[in-house]
Rosetta silent file (secondary structure, phi, psi, omega in degrees, C-alpha in Angstrom):
SEQUENCE: XXXXXXXXXXXXXXXXXXXXXXXXXXXXXXXXXXXXXXXXXXXXXXXXXXXXXXXXXXXXXXXXXXXXXXXXXXXXXXXXXXXXXXXXXXXXXXXXXXXXXXXXXXXXXXXXXXXXXXXXXXXXXXXXXXXXXXXXXXXXXXXXXXXXXXXXXXXXXXXXXXXXXXXXXXXXXXXXXXXXXXXXXXXXXXXXXXXXXXXXXXXXXXXXXXXXXXXXXXXXXXXXXXXXXXXXXXXXXXXXXXXXXXXXXXXXXXXXXXXXXXXXXXXXXXXXXXXXXXXXXXXXXXXXXXXXXXXXXXXXXXXXXXXXXXXXXXXXXXXXXXXXXXXXXXXXXXXXXXXXXXXXXXXXXXXXXXXXXXX
SCORE:     score description
SCORE:     0.000 S_00000001
   1 L     0.000  128.307  177.839   29.266   59.659   53.404 S_00000001
   2 L   -72.779  145.903  174.652   30.026   63.446   53.311 S_00000001
   3 L   -93.326  154.959 -177.972   32.531   64.563   50.786 S_00000001
   4 L   -83.340  133.760  173.175   35.540   66.588   51.874 S_00000001
   5 L   -68.131  122.460  177.756   35.789   70.194   50.886 S_00000001
   6 L  -125.312  104.100  179.815   38.909   70.539   48.747 S_00000001
   7 L   -71.714  157.388  173.108   39.648   74.237   47.885 S_00000001
   8 E   -92.933  123.621 -177.514   41.492   75.342   44.759 S_00000001
   9 E   -92.057  126.769  179.496   44.663   77.279   45.878 S_00000001
  10 E  -108.918  107.051 -178.552   45.559   80.349   43.856 S_00000001
  11 L   -97.438  178.048 -174.370   49.179   81.167   44.332 S_00000001
  12 L   126.236  -39.948 -175.502   51.192   84.167   43.019 S_00000001
  13 L   -82.108  154.600 -178.612   50.986   86.852   45.567 S_00000001
  14 L  -115.905    0.618  172.311   53.934   87.184   48.029 S_00000001
  15 L  -139.275  175.745  179.761   52.281   89.024   50.756 S_00000001
  16 L   -51.603  140.929  177.227   48.844   89.112   52.429 S_00000001
  17 E  -100.398  122.862 -164.160   45.742   89.288   50.273 S_00000001
  18 E  -109.008  -19.093 -178.060   43.556   91.955   51.777 S_00000001
  19 E  -159.704  148.524  176.678   40.641   92.420   49.360 S_00000001
  20 E  -150.492  162.126 -176.835   39.004   90.617   46.353 S_00000001
  21 E  -156.464  147.822  176.574   36.031   91.185   44.072 S_00000001
  22 E  -105.548  153.514  168.795   34.156   89.212   41.268 S_00000001
  23 L   -84.252 -170.561  169.745   32.865   90.746   38.118 S_00000001
  24 L   -83.229 -179.806  177.106   29.353   90.075   36.847 S_00000001
  25 L   -85.977  125.093 -178.721   28.796   87.087   34.532 S_00000001
  26 E  -109.607  178.145  174.510   30.001   87.961   31.000 S_00000001
  27 L   -66.130  -13.612  179.818   29.942   86.046   27.756 S_00000001
  28 L  -111.866   24.185 -177.912   33.395   84.804   28.688 S_00000001
  29 E    96.103 -150.293  177.107   32.513   83.800   32.204 S_00000001
  30 L  -129.371  164.942 -172.141   33.169   85.692   35.255 S_00000001
  31 E  -140.594  158.996 -172.354   36.436   87.070   36.746 S_00000001
  32 E  -126.386  131.941  175.815   38.202   87.683   40.104 S_00000001
  33 E  -120.204  147.258 -179.555   40.515   90.387   41.050 S_00000001
  34 E  -134.333  136.439  179.608   42.682   90.487   44.284 S_00000001
  35 E  -103.595  137.437 -177.454   44.418   93.228   46.134 S_00000001
  36 E  -139.174  159.185  178.629   47.587   92.380   48.078 S_00000001
  37 L   -73.352   -8.263  172.466   50.210   94.167   50.117 S_00000001
  38 L   -68.189  -13.993 -178.119   52.786   93.083   47.465 S_00000001
  39 L    82.847    7.475 -178.434   51.444   95.938   45.391 S_00000001
  40 L  -131.842   85.458  177.216   50.471   93.772   42.441 S_00000001
  41 L   -56.459  142.630 -174.282   46.874   93.246   42.010 S_00000001
  42 E  -123.063  147.928  178.990   45.949   90.078   39.970 S_00000001
  43 E  -109.986  137.886 -176.391   43.203   89.120   37.561 S_00000001
  44 E  -138.032  157.714  167.679   41.981   85.577   37.480 S_00000001
  45 E   -73.674  131.006 -170.948   39.252   83.401   35.742 S_00000001
  46 L   -67.989  -39.782 -171.892   36.618   83.365   38.423 S_00000001
  47 L   -85.249  -11.831  179.346   35.408   79.720   38.222 S_00000001
  48 L  -120.502  -16.912 -177.847   38.954   78.204   38.038 S_00000001
  49 L    80.208    2.602 -174.674   41.346   80.612   39.707 S_00000001
  50 L   -66.006  135.621  175.796   43.551   80.451   36.646 S_00000001
  51 E   -67.742  128.368  175.800   45.873   83.527   36.476 S_00000001
  52 E   -97.459  -46.811  179.692   45.175   85.967   33.669 S_00000001
  53 E  -178.273  169.132  178.502   47.439   88.910   34.432 S_00000001
  54 E  -128.342  143.659 -173.133   48.879   91.229   36.976 S_00000001
  55 L   -93.859  112.369 -175.138   48.282   95.004   37.013 S_00000001
  56 L  -107.807  131.237  175.892   51.799   96.604   37.416 S_00000001
  57 L   161.140  -23.253  177.821   52.249  100.328   38.422 S_00000001
  58 L   -72.278  152.630  179.826   51.554  100.768   42.190 S_00000001
  59 L  -118.644   20.492  173.573   54.430  101.614   44.331 S_00000001
  60 L  -159.771 -175.221 -172.989   52.928  100.417   47.606 S_00000001
  61 L   -65.580  145.868 -179.324   50.582   97.905   49.177 S_00000001
  62 E  -103.673  117.137 -176.862   47.214   97.618   47.313 S_00000001
  63 E   -93.188  -24.083 -172.421   44.384   97.712   49.792 S_00000001
  64 E  -145.847  145.654  175.197   41.276   97.631   47.575 S_00000001
  65 E  -150.347  149.604  176.904   40.393   96.212   44.108 S_00000001
  66 E  -161.275  152.216  174.382   37.272   95.875   42.069 S_00000001
  67 E  -106.162  154.603  165.449   35.961   95.079   38.651 S_00000001
  68 L   -72.937  168.411 -179.740   33.172   96.583   36.673 S_00000001
  69 L   -60.961  -33.717 -176.065   30.221   94.264   35.903 S_00000001
  70 L   -88.977   -0.683 -174.415   31.439   93.604   32.379 S_00000001
  71 L    55.817   23.878  174.687   35.054   92.996   33.533 S_00000001
  72 L   -89.348  -14.730  177.212   36.370   95.469   31.073 S_00000001
  73 E  -133.455  147.950  174.504   37.652   97.779   33.753 S_00000001
  74 E  -128.265  150.164  172.090   39.484   97.444   37.024 S_00000001
  75 E  -128.407  154.250 -178.798   40.214   99.861   39.798 S_00000001
  76 E  -139.938  148.277  175.644   42.770   99.584   42.617 S_00000001
  77 E  -125.657  131.994 -167.328   43.348  101.581   45.828 S_00000001
  78 E  -138.802  166.665 -179.479   46.881  101.727   47.281 S_00000001
  79 L   -80.820   -3.200  167.402   49.203  102.977   49.939 S_00000001
  80 L   -80.555   15.250  179.769   50.982  105.130   47.309 S_00000001
  81 L    66.951   25.911 -177.371   48.335  107.631   47.785 S_00000001
  82 E  -136.197  155.954  163.312   46.692  106.879   44.384 S_00000001
  83 E  -115.379  141.829 -178.686   43.745  104.987   43.048 S_00000001
  84 E  -122.188  146.850  170.685   44.204  103.582   39.479 S_00000001
  85 E  -113.807  143.827 -174.785   41.797  102.597   36.752 S_00000001
  86 E  -129.946  159.418  167.809   42.909   99.861   34.339 S_00000001
  87 E   -86.294  109.597 -174.827   41.863   98.366   31.093 S_00000001
  88 L   -69.524  -18.305  179.283   40.928   94.915   32.321 S_00000001
  89 L   -87.186  -44.998  179.174   41.307   93.307   28.814 S_00000001
  90 L  -100.437  -14.268 -178.788   44.804   94.574   28.095 S_00000001
  91 L    82.841    5.909 -175.552   46.108   95.242   31.478 S_00000001
  92 L   -84.195  151.449  178.532   47.112   98.796   30.616 S_00000001
  93 E   -76.678  128.040  179.909   46.862  101.613   33.210 S_00000001
  94 E  -101.395  -36.777 -178.617   44.144  104.117   32.016 S_00000001
  95 E  -160.420  139.291  174.284   44.189  106.677   34.815 S_00000001
  96 E  -111.549  129.364 -172.577   45.911  107.550   37.991 S_00000001
  97 E  -117.808  110.723  177.608   43.940  109.502   40.547 S_00000001
  98 E   -64.773  135.798  174.404   46.058  111.274   43.127 S_00000001
  99 L  -125.978  177.700 -175.837   44.993  111.375   46.737 S_00000001
 100 L   -98.117   -6.290  177.106   46.281  112.998   49.905 S_00000001
 101 L  -153.219 -175.235  175.994   46.665  109.780   51.830 S_00000001
 102 L   -55.260  128.274  179.168   46.440  106.037   51.660 S_00000001
 103 E   -97.988  129.895 -175.346   43.405  104.878   49.491 S_00000001
 104 E  -110.544  -25.368 -168.609   41.578  101.851   50.917 S_00000001
 105 E  -135.431  142.470  173.211   38.440  101.511   48.751 S_00000001
 106 E  -141.689  141.766 -174.025   37.191  101.706   45.051 S_00000001
 107 E  -158.857  122.297  173.254   33.815  101.065   43.592 S_00000001
 108 E   -81.743  151.143  166.667   32.383  101.666   40.087 S_00000001
 109 L   -69.298  157.520  178.850   28.876  102.848   39.303 S_00000001
 110 L   -53.233  -29.738 -176.977   26.767  100.339   37.372 S_00000001
 111 L   -95.239    6.306 -174.121   27.410  102.056   34.151 S_00000001
 112 L    51.539   28.771 -176.303   31.225  102.473   34.921 S_00000001
 113 L   -88.812  -25.852 -170.251   31.020  106.120   34.352 S_00000001
 114 E  -129.030  149.206  177.564   32.040  107.108   37.899 S_00000001
 115 E  -124.253  134.845 -177.262   34.480  105.807   40.478 S_00000001
 116 E  -107.009  129.142 -176.782   33.986  106.083   44.328 S_00000001
 117 E  -126.329  146.957  163.691   37.095  106.197   46.492 S_00000001
 118 E  -147.863  157.179 -172.977   37.794  106.283   50.205 S_00000001
 119 E  -172.044 -160.982 -175.131   40.783  106.106   52.436 S_00000001
 120 L   -61.467  -21.399  177.866   42.918  107.485   55.348 S_00000001
 121 L   -80.396    4.184  169.749   42.164  111.133   54.598 S_00000001
 122 L    75.574   11.020 -176.603   38.559  110.600   55.828 S_00000001
 123 L  -114.844  134.087  174.653   37.128  111.931   52.501 S_00000001
 124 E   -92.682  133.647 -175.630   34.768  110.122   50.053 S_00000001
 125 E  -130.122  142.166  173.322   35.522  111.230   46.448 S_00000001
 126 E  -116.323  115.711 -178.305   33.448  110.694   43.300 S_00000001
 127 E  -105.109  129.312  171.684   35.443  110.831   40.001 S_00000001
 128 E   -82.787  108.819 -174.204   33.717  111.339   36.662 S_00000001
 129 L   -77.835   -7.650  173.467   35.783  109.024   34.513 S_00000001
 130 L   -80.118  -19.251 -179.814   34.434  110.601   31.381 S_00000001
 131 L  -130.436   70.741 -172.052   36.032  113.857   32.597 S_00000001
 132 L   -64.457  -25.690 -176.066   39.302  112.717   34.134 S_00000001
 133 L   -83.852   -5.342  176.489   40.785  116.180   34.309 S_00000001
 134 L   -75.777  150.341  178.558   37.840  117.481   36.474 S_00000001
 135 L   -74.881  148.653  178.132   38.129  117.761   40.204 S_00000001
 136 L   -80.438  154.724  175.554   36.175  115.077   42.107 S_00000001
 137 E   -70.292  131.500  176.921   33.090  115.640   44.082 S_00000001
 138 E  -117.333  140.718 -175.732   34.022  115.328   47.831 S_00000001
 139 E  -123.665  121.851  176.749   31.998  114.217   50.710 S_00000001
 140 L  -112.530  158.851  177.439   33.206  114.878   54.292 S_00000001
 141 L   151.996  -28.624  172.491   31.995  113.866   57.754 S_00000001
 142 L   -69.478  146.858 -176.754   33.842  110.824   58.900 S_00000001
 143 L  -103.514   -6.501  177.479   36.334  111.535   61.690 S_00000001
 144 L  -136.335  174.904  177.975   38.691  108.470   61.056 S_00000001
 145 L   -51.792  134.782  174.308   40.012  106.521   58.111 S_00000001
 146 E   -84.078  122.672 -179.038   37.420  105.130   55.651 S_00000001
 147 E   -86.993  -39.378 -176.438   37.677  101.399   55.145 S_00000001
 148 E  -152.090  140.548  174.187   34.943  100.890   52.534 S_00000001
 149 E  -138.752  127.701 -170.673   32.730  103.023   50.387 S_00000001
 150 E  -135.953  135.734  173.225   30.092  101.475   48.106 S_00000001
 151 E   -66.109  153.750 -178.900   27.393  102.715   45.748 S_00000001
 152 E  -153.622  169.190  175.901   23.875  101.597   46.674 S_00000001
 153 L    46.739   55.492  178.528   20.208  102.164   45.647 S_00000001
 154 L    60.079   39.079  175.169   20.969  102.372   41.916 S_00000001
 155 L    69.218   17.341 -178.455   23.962  104.628   42.455 S_00000001
 156 L  -102.541  -10.597  175.072   21.902  107.357   44.052 S_00000001
 157 E  -132.600  165.119 -177.592   23.231  106.746   47.516 S_00000001
 158 E  -129.883  135.191  166.103   26.595  105.836   49.120 S_00000001
 159 E  -104.396  134.918 -176.702   27.420  103.571   51.964 S_00000001
 160 E  -132.814  149.058  175.947   30.573  104.080   53.979 S_00000001
 161 E  -129.011  134.091 -177.000   32.335  102.276   56.871 S_00000001
 162 E  -142.588  169.189 -168.696   35.107  103.942   58.876 S_00000001
 163 L   -80.841   -0.676  173.160   37.465  103.505   61.781 S_00000001
 164 L   -89.547   20.208  169.652   35.268  106.139   63.725 S_00000001
 165 L    65.090   27.264  179.191   33.058  103.063   64.501 S_00000001
 166 E  -130.280  156.609  168.610   30.173  104.291   62.225 S_00000001
 167 E  -120.767  131.480 -179.262   28.479  103.130   58.957 S_00000001
 168 E  -122.810  144.539  166.972   26.838  106.045   57.015 S_00000001
 169 E  -105.534  128.518 -173.847   24.252  106.304   54.248 S_00000001
 170 E  -117.768  142.251  169.516   24.828  109.284   52.107 S_00000001
 171 E   -85.868  139.837 -176.171   22.678  111.022   49.481 S_00000001
 172 L   -72.482  -39.534 -176.253   24.767  111.390   46.395 S_00000001
 173 L   -70.582  -58.239 -173.613   23.299  114.715   45.240 S_00000001
 174 L   -86.098    0.900  177.697   23.072  116.581   48.408 S_00000001
 175 L    52.803   21.163  178.592   26.088  114.859   49.972 S_00000001
 176 L   -94.895  152.071  176.016   24.214  114.748   53.375 S_00000001
 177 E   -80.917  124.945 -175.386   23.959  111.841   55.702 S_00000001
 178 E   -85.541  -39.385  179.487   20.587  110.146   55.477 S_00000001
 179 E  -149.027  154.677  177.633   21.142  107.419   58.189 S_00000001
 180 E  -146.048  135.739  170.678   24.027  106.401   60.517 S_00000001
 181 E  -110.206  134.505  174.446   24.878  103.300   62.484 S_00000001
 182 E  -111.473  140.654  177.773   27.247  103.421   65.527 S_00000001
 183 L  -123.752  166.857 -179.426   29.142  100.518   66.999 S_00000001
 184 L   -78.921  -15.228 -179.684   31.221   99.748   69.999 S_00000001
 185 L  -148.648  165.176 -179.709   34.236   98.903   67.777 S_00000001
 186 L   -57.648  147.158  177.631   35.426   99.477   64.264 S_00000001
 187 L   -79.331  127.264 -177.711   33.599   97.662   61.456 S_00000001
 188 L   -89.180  -22.275  179.430   36.053   95.105   59.808 S_00000001
 189 E  -164.553  166.623 -174.025   34.125   94.733   56.569 S_00000001
 190 E  -159.197  127.288  177.069   30.965   95.604   54.659 S_00000001
 191 E  -123.353  147.065 -179.684   29.124   93.964   51.603 S_00000001
 192 E  -119.363  124.104 -177.784   26.216   95.386   49.754 S_00000001
 193 E  -112.548  107.694 -178.258   23.713   93.055   48.038 S_00000001
 194 L   -61.443  -36.346 -178.077   21.538   95.016   45.555 S_00000001
 195 L   -76.498  109.130 -178.282   18.989   92.278   45.080 S_00000001
 196 L    92.588   -4.275  178.028   16.867   92.785   48.169 S_00000001
 197 L    54.226   58.217  178.952   18.942   95.642   49.432 S_00000001
 198 E  -108.161  134.943  174.357   20.960   93.882   52.081 S_00000001
 199 E  -112.153  131.954  179.887   23.916   95.208   53.906 S_00000001
 200 E  -114.812  117.303 -174.529   26.407   92.783   55.514 S_00000001
 201 E  -125.301  139.805  176.980   28.582   94.241   58.275 S_00000001
 202 E  -124.487  140.879  171.047   31.161   92.429   60.450 S_00000001
 203 E  -157.203  136.138  177.335   32.742   93.687   63.661 S_00000001
 204 L    65.960 -132.165  170.594   34.321   91.723   66.466 S_00000001
 205 L   -88.211    3.201 -174.678   32.677   88.194   66.382 S_00000001
 206 E   -95.942  140.551  174.367   29.430   89.528   64.951 S_00000001
 207 E  -118.814  118.505 -175.553   28.053   89.236   61.506 S_00000001
 208 E  -118.011  141.359 -177.006   25.189   91.701   61.139 S_00000001
 209 E  -123.008  132.445  178.987   22.540   92.129   58.322 S_00000001
 210 E  -129.581  154.778  171.009   20.680   95.433   57.639 S_00000001
 211 E   -72.167  126.148 -176.601   18.208   96.767   55.181 S_00000001
 212 L   -72.176  -19.699  178.602   20.608   98.920   53.106 S_00000001
 213 L   -87.755  -36.122 -178.958   18.068  101.659   52.541 S_00000001
 214 L  -103.114  -17.753 -178.369   16.739  102.140   56.021 S_00000001
 215 L    65.811   24.384  170.955   19.712  100.767   58.014 S_00000001
 216 L   -76.179  129.360  179.513   17.090   98.737   60.055 S_00000001
 217 E   -61.810  131.161  171.014   18.627   95.692   61.512 S_00000001
 218 E   -96.243  -44.834  174.196   17.509   92.349   60.106 S_00000001
 219 E  -173.599  161.944  174.598   19.449   89.988   62.261 S_00000001
 220 E  -129.537  157.145 -177.359   22.928   89.345   63.824 S_00000001
 221 E  -141.197  131.546  177.459   24.810   86.131   64.132 S_00000001
 222 E   -93.809  126.103  171.529   27.834   85.465   66.590 S_00000001
 223 L   -90.044  157.369  178.252   30.687   83.532   65.214 S_00000001
 224 L   -66.850  -11.889 -177.537   33.191   81.439   67.139 S_00000001
 225 L  -145.878  164.172  172.905   36.122   83.773   66.340 S_00000001
 226 L   -54.544  121.436 -175.368   36.817   87.386   65.445 S_00000001
 227 E  -103.891  127.716  178.003   35.489   87.853   61.875 S_00000001
 228 E   -96.929  -19.532 -179.278   37.157   89.997   59.253 S_00000001
 229 E  -161.775  151.048  179.527   34.762   89.505   56.304 S_00000001
 230 E  -144.477  154.018  176.760   31.366   87.841   55.450 S_00000001
 231 E  -152.511  141.288 -174.321   29.345   87.320   52.350 S_00000001
 232 E  -101.764  132.634 -173.821   25.797   86.385   51.580 S_00000001
 233 L   -62.162  145.857  175.642   24.954   83.858   48.896 S_00000001
 234 L   -44.321  -41.406  179.811   23.032   85.356   45.949 S_00000001
 235 L   -83.293   -4.955  170.766   19.850   83.250   46.788 S_00000001
 236 L    71.459   22.254  174.757   20.233   84.366   50.455 S_00000001
 237 L   -80.165  -33.384 -174.933   20.080   80.726   51.659 S_00000001
 238 E  -153.683  172.862  174.813   23.366   80.828   53.619 S_00000001
 239 E  -141.960  156.275 -176.210   26.413   83.007   54.191 S_00000001
 240 E  -121.124  153.241  179.878   30.147   82.435   54.682 S_00000001
 241 E  -151.635  156.012  176.063   32.590   84.281   57.025 S_00000001
 242 E  -146.873  156.597 -178.511   36.230   84.141   57.776 S_00000001
 243 E  -169.564 -137.254 -168.005   38.631   85.757   60.366 S_00000001
 244 L   -65.168  -27.904 -167.900   41.354   85.243   62.974 S_00000001
 245 L   -94.760   16.479  173.425   41.214   81.402   63.471 S_00000001
 246 L    74.588   -3.587 -171.992   42.072   80.653   59.735 S_00000001
 247 E   -94.377  160.742  166.083   38.714   79.032   59.214 S_00000001
 248 E  -115.592  131.716 -177.154   35.820   79.633   56.748 S_00000001
 249 E  -110.842  139.946  173.663   32.376   79.240   58.347 S_00000001
 250 E  -117.991  123.715  177.210   29.174   78.531   56.482 S_00000001
 251 E  -112.178  148.846  158.673   25.793   79.522   58.214 S_00000001
 252 E   -66.713  122.509 -175.932   22.263   79.053   57.382 S_00000001
 253 L   -69.352  -38.487 -175.169   20.839   82.418   56.721 S_00000001
 254 L   -72.829  -48.844 -175.814   17.304   81.643   57.840 S_00000001
 255 L   -95.087  -12.746 -179.838   18.110   79.754   61.110 S_00000001
 256 L    72.290   13.042 -173.914   21.586   81.195   61.791 S_00000001
 257 L   -80.078  136.317  174.058   22.859   77.610   62.412 S_00000001
 258 E   -71.133  120.061 -170.019   26.500   76.905   61.681 S_00000001
 259 E   -94.655  -44.811 -176.803   26.465   74.410   58.897 S_00000001
 260 E  -149.212  162.096  166.979   30.114   73.760   58.158 S_00000001
 261 E  -146.904  138.322 -173.432   33.629   74.996   58.922 S_00000001
 262 E  -130.255  138.668  171.519   36.752   74.488   56.813 S_00000001
 263 E  -112.824  121.712  178.472   40.449   75.147   57.557 S_00000001
 264 L  -133.448  -41.712  179.761   42.589   75.625   54.498 S_00000001
 265 L   -71.714  156.523 -179.752   44.517   78.854   55.068 S_00000001
 266 L  -116.513   35.618  178.224   47.581   79.102   57.102 S_00000001
 267 L  -174.322  169.433 -179.912   46.881   82.642   58.444 S_00000001
 268 L   -54.089  147.316 -179.801   43.845   84.871   59.290 S_00000001
 269 E   -89.105  114.890 -176.923   41.172   85.216   56.556 S_00000001
 270 E   -95.580  -21.850 -177.960   40.987   88.765   55.481 S_00000001
 271 E  -155.966  149.609  178.996   38.231   88.718   52.767 S_00000001
 272 E  -146.401  140.238  175.768   35.576   86.291   51.389 S_00000001
 273 E  -150.583  144.028  170.188   33.092   86.763   48.614 S_00000001
 274 E   -79.285  152.470  177.494   30.583   84.572   46.734 S_00000001
 275 L   -72.300  160.815  177.534   30.865   84.245   42.968 S_00000001
 276 L   -64.647  -26.082  172.039   28.025   85.880   40.989 S_00000001
 277 L   -90.396   -1.983  176.649   26.466   82.535   40.229 S_00000001
 278 L    80.387   -2.426 -172.900   26.796   81.325   43.777 S_00000001
 279 L   -80.822  -11.852  177.175   28.657   78.099   42.948 S_00000001
 280 E  -150.724  166.178  170.134   31.756   79.036   44.855 S_00000001
 281 E  -136.842  152.685 -172.566   33.209   81.556   47.228 S_00000001
 282 E  -109.296  145.638  175.248   36.802   82.993   47.269 S_00000001
 283 E  -132.800  145.935  170.674   38.810   83.790   50.373 S_00000001
 284 E  -116.548  143.659 -168.341   42.039   85.791   50.700 S_00000001
 285 E  -139.548  166.521  171.508   44.428   85.356   53.615 S_00000001
 286 L   -61.515  -21.227 -179.540   47.417   86.648   55.483 S_00000001
 287 L   -75.962   -3.822  178.694   49.185   83.457   54.070 S_00000001
 288 L    88.043    6.973 -179.225   49.317   85.176   50.621 S_00000001
 289 L  -121.775  156.969  164.642   46.956   82.949   48.855 S_00000001
 290 E  -103.147  152.691  173.567   43.426   82.986   47.485 S_00000001
 291 E  -129.338  142.375  173.465   41.378   79.770   47.859 S_00000001
 292 E  -109.930  129.994 -172.502   38.162   78.903   45.976 S_00000001
 293 E  -121.779  141.322  178.522   35.680   76.827   47.878 S_00000001
 294 E   -78.342  137.849  168.385   32.621   74.897   46.446 S_00000001
 295 L   -66.012  -48.234  176.746   29.278   75.884   47.639 S_00000001
 296 L  -109.161   99.166 -175.190   27.820   72.476   47.014 S_00000001
 297 L   -66.272  128.684  176.443   30.733   70.095   47.766 S_00000001
 298 L   102.476   -4.326  173.768   31.012   67.130   45.299 S_00000001
 299 L   -77.927  139.001  179.295   29.348   69.027   42.324 S_00000001
 300 L   -76.488  128.399  178.839   31.111   69.008   39.056 S_00000001
 301 E  -169.297  140.627  174.195   31.910   72.781   38.375 S_00000001
 302 L    52.699 -126.188 -176.442   35.000   74.498   37.050 S_00000001
 303 L   -91.318   -1.389  174.628   37.944   72.407   37.926 S_00000001
 304 E   -85.256  118.943 -175.408   36.162   70.151   40.369 S_00000001
 305 E  -126.918  131.073  174.951   35.207   66.967   38.636 S_00000001
 306 E  -110.977  141.175  176.779   33.404   64.069   40.134 S_00000001
 307 E  -108.476  123.042  177.599   33.400   60.484   38.755 S_00000001
 308 L   -76.419  154.394 -177.522   30.452   58.254   39.394 S_00000001
 309 H   -54.585  -34.427 -178.380   30.937   54.622   40.368 S_00000001
 310 H   -68.647  -36.007  179.226   29.605   53.486   36.941 S_00000001
 311 H   -73.336  -34.862 -176.880   32.195   55.616   35.129 S_00000001
 312 H   -67.488  -36.494 -173.432   34.936   54.523   37.504 S_00000001
 313 H   -59.438  -25.668 -176.516   34.257   50.821   36.884 S_00000001
 314 H   -70.389  -17.572 -179.272   35.400   50.852   33.310 S_00000001
 315 H  -108.511   -4.710 -171.831   38.953   51.542   34.530 S_00000001
 316 H   -56.834  -44.539 -173.158   38.841   49.454   37.641 S_00000001
 317 H   -64.434  -30.188  179.585   40.492   46.486   36.153 S_00000001
 318 H   -73.339  -19.136 -174.977   43.577   48.463   35.037 S_00000001
 319 H  -122.668   11.325 -178.000   44.303   49.859   38.418 S_00000001
 320 L   -54.921  -43.362 -176.971   43.023   46.857   40.404 S_00000001
 321 L   -59.179  -45.078 -178.628   46.472   45.852   41.647 S_00000001
 322 L   -62.082  -43.372 -177.657   47.269   49.314   42.881 S_00000001
 323 L   -78.627    7.028  178.809   44.025   49.556   44.723 S_00000001
 324 L   -45.305  118.123  178.634   44.417   46.248   46.570 S_00000001
 325 L    97.002  -15.845 -175.759   42.901   46.786   49.972 S_00000001
 326 L   -98.268  137.296 -173.326   41.129   49.914   48.978 S_00000001
 327 L  -141.290  130.806  174.963   37.301   49.755   48.689 S_00000001
 328 L  -113.655  119.497  178.879   34.735   52.326   47.653 S_00000001
 329 L   -55.042  146.518 -168.091   31.143   51.709   48.669 S_00000001
 330 L   -64.948  -20.399 -174.445   28.812   51.541   45.606 S_00000001
 331 L  -102.794   12.214  179.839   26.807   54.694   46.682 S_00000001
 332 L  -101.395  126.145  175.078   29.949   56.846   47.247 S_00000001
 333 L   -81.782  128.777 -178.017   30.895   59.441   44.583 S_00000001
 334 E   -87.699  116.910  178.324   34.731   59.655   44.126 S_00000001
 335 E   -91.452  130.480 -176.929   35.811   63.294   44.104 S_00000001
 336 E  -109.125  126.118 -178.902   38.627   64.259   41.708 S_00000001
 337 E  -109.845   97.388 -169.161   40.458   67.505   42.380 S_00000001
 338 L   -70.027  -38.441 -166.049   41.924   68.368   38.991 S_00000001
 339 H   -58.565  -40.295 -175.764   43.562   71.681   40.025 S_00000001
 340 H   -60.161  -25.409 -172.295   46.152   70.104   42.245 S_00000001
 341 H  -118.290    8.549  179.100   47.603   68.221   39.316 S_00000001
 342 L    48.923   40.478  179.288   46.876   70.671   36.520 S_00000001
 343 L   -85.358  -16.318 -174.264   45.162   67.878   34.582 S_00000001
 344 L    73.416 -140.092 -176.465   42.237   70.036   33.468 S_00000001
 345 L   -74.535  128.419 -178.033   39.169   68.069   32.510 S_00000001
 346 L   -80.510  114.149  177.440   39.305   64.520   33.924 S_00000001
 347 L  -108.365  159.702  176.381   38.917   62.027   31.052 S_00000001
 348 H   -53.902  -38.416 -176.678   38.987   58.294   31.131 S_00000001
 349 H   -74.728  -12.855 -179.270   42.474   58.148   29.600 S_00000001
 350 H  -113.313   -6.394 -177.094   43.996   60.375   32.289 S_00000001
 351 H   -66.313  -38.863  178.172   41.999   59.267   35.264 S_00000001
 352 H   -54.588  -51.720  178.973   44.216   56.207   35.877 S_00000001
 353 H   -62.488  -36.034 -179.619   47.407   58.214   36.370 S_00000001
 354 H   -66.450  -39.923 -179.755   45.408   60.701   38.496 S_00000001
 355 H   -68.577  -42.449  179.947   44.151   58.029   40.868 S_00000001
 356 H   -54.411  -46.319 -177.024   47.595   56.488   41.138 S_00000001
 357 H   -66.246  -41.165 -178.512   49.062   59.825   42.201 S_00000001
 358 H   -56.445  -53.095 -173.160   46.226   60.424   44.746 S_00000001
 359 L   -64.277    0.000    0.000   46.760   57.011   46.291 S_00000001
């Protein structure tokens, strides 16, 4: 019997969630930041979705958000014509970078010394965070608003996607275009996977994979609905995608077969990303929530706890009367979703009350 996917719902935002990003794995776990049109980006514990703090200071919708690998710095891009750098430990604003139009994208170099921005003024900017008073390096060429700008190839090159229906690969030093892809429609999202140099692009109902250095196509996959975002698992076994029909789709990367689809959001899915350990993926939606989904449904991880039949039998007598008429086959694992009830770790003494509430 297959177990049902039960996502963890992360509430708190009051408007659509339009971007999210994970940190790398740190001694304290990994972290998740979300960008929302309510102008209040939030930081959460990555494996549980537990709220840590809200970055206050923007005066407009926040379109982009990112963390450095160590989760010590955050950056946000907003409709108030600014990008901001934050201390992700204290929540303090460190730097405000004024732009000439709405900012849509922010991305740190691997050493966190530089910040890459892009937005509606069609200009890619590189800020040296060690010299905040210095003017940024500017790269021009796009003819419409830039949706995403990402470092690649050990920060020696830059990938950008814009509403001019192109994706461009730039040399950081010369600021010249190295390669360019053109599409029949605007690209809706772009993800860069350093391990293996894979670029994931979505447009319309298509999820496309390219070599990030040559921009040679690897493969394309057609989805059942218009897709806004896709993410490739760190092991490259499968990928997930979400879009207009409120669903999350999981595909086999090798065969391109659709493996599963889940509906949990109550609005279009704007962004989806795998965690750095690949154990879960997060989605952000028009409905104002983030949801965390298990990669391997039924596995004990984070706030998902599973109780084996042998462990369950010790408390069976105590709840036997309540469970009259209910039967669990001996080979079925009972999934316990702790987050819904804020129970934390499911222990024998609180399992009884949990089961009673579920039934």
